[in-house]
Steps between C-alpha positions, in 0.01 A plus 500: 500500500822667387479825308597515133867581453650753264739382226790631711385299800456187287850549361639537853334169588634331184153446358522720191448279196453176691526320828873433530544403862775368722433284803680615814522377856448728797587422860350693791435452868198280577301781667546721195388216269190445713416871494563516124264211436228657718531839329499350149189292584328809639586704190383209286815435299748212492810550714715508185296788354512691830879461510534600131297815566706585809826454309366702207404784735839492673685500167296797377575694821869415473518609135333829594750575782713804440841397373418130459530492121836678518624251761382210287670640190822548699484140625442369148789711365724354773387148408573571134855599597545171685382311191753690291775409750406132456499537121127448454443839336708715271 
């Protein structure tokens, strides 16, 4: 059974205040899909929950990387400039 998540973890997963979810498709090599299914069954969770947890963990590690937030802010600032060039922002 999955451990209880902190409010920050629930917010990261988009579960704070409700269950807003988006369906997505994921393609992977057949051997990886077979291994994923076997591991999820062994852990006792649906494949979708196993994948959500793996993505959540990877996102948390990425957000904690040194310099990541600065790189993300820089990218968003650059995108904002492009929007201004196209006249979408003042």
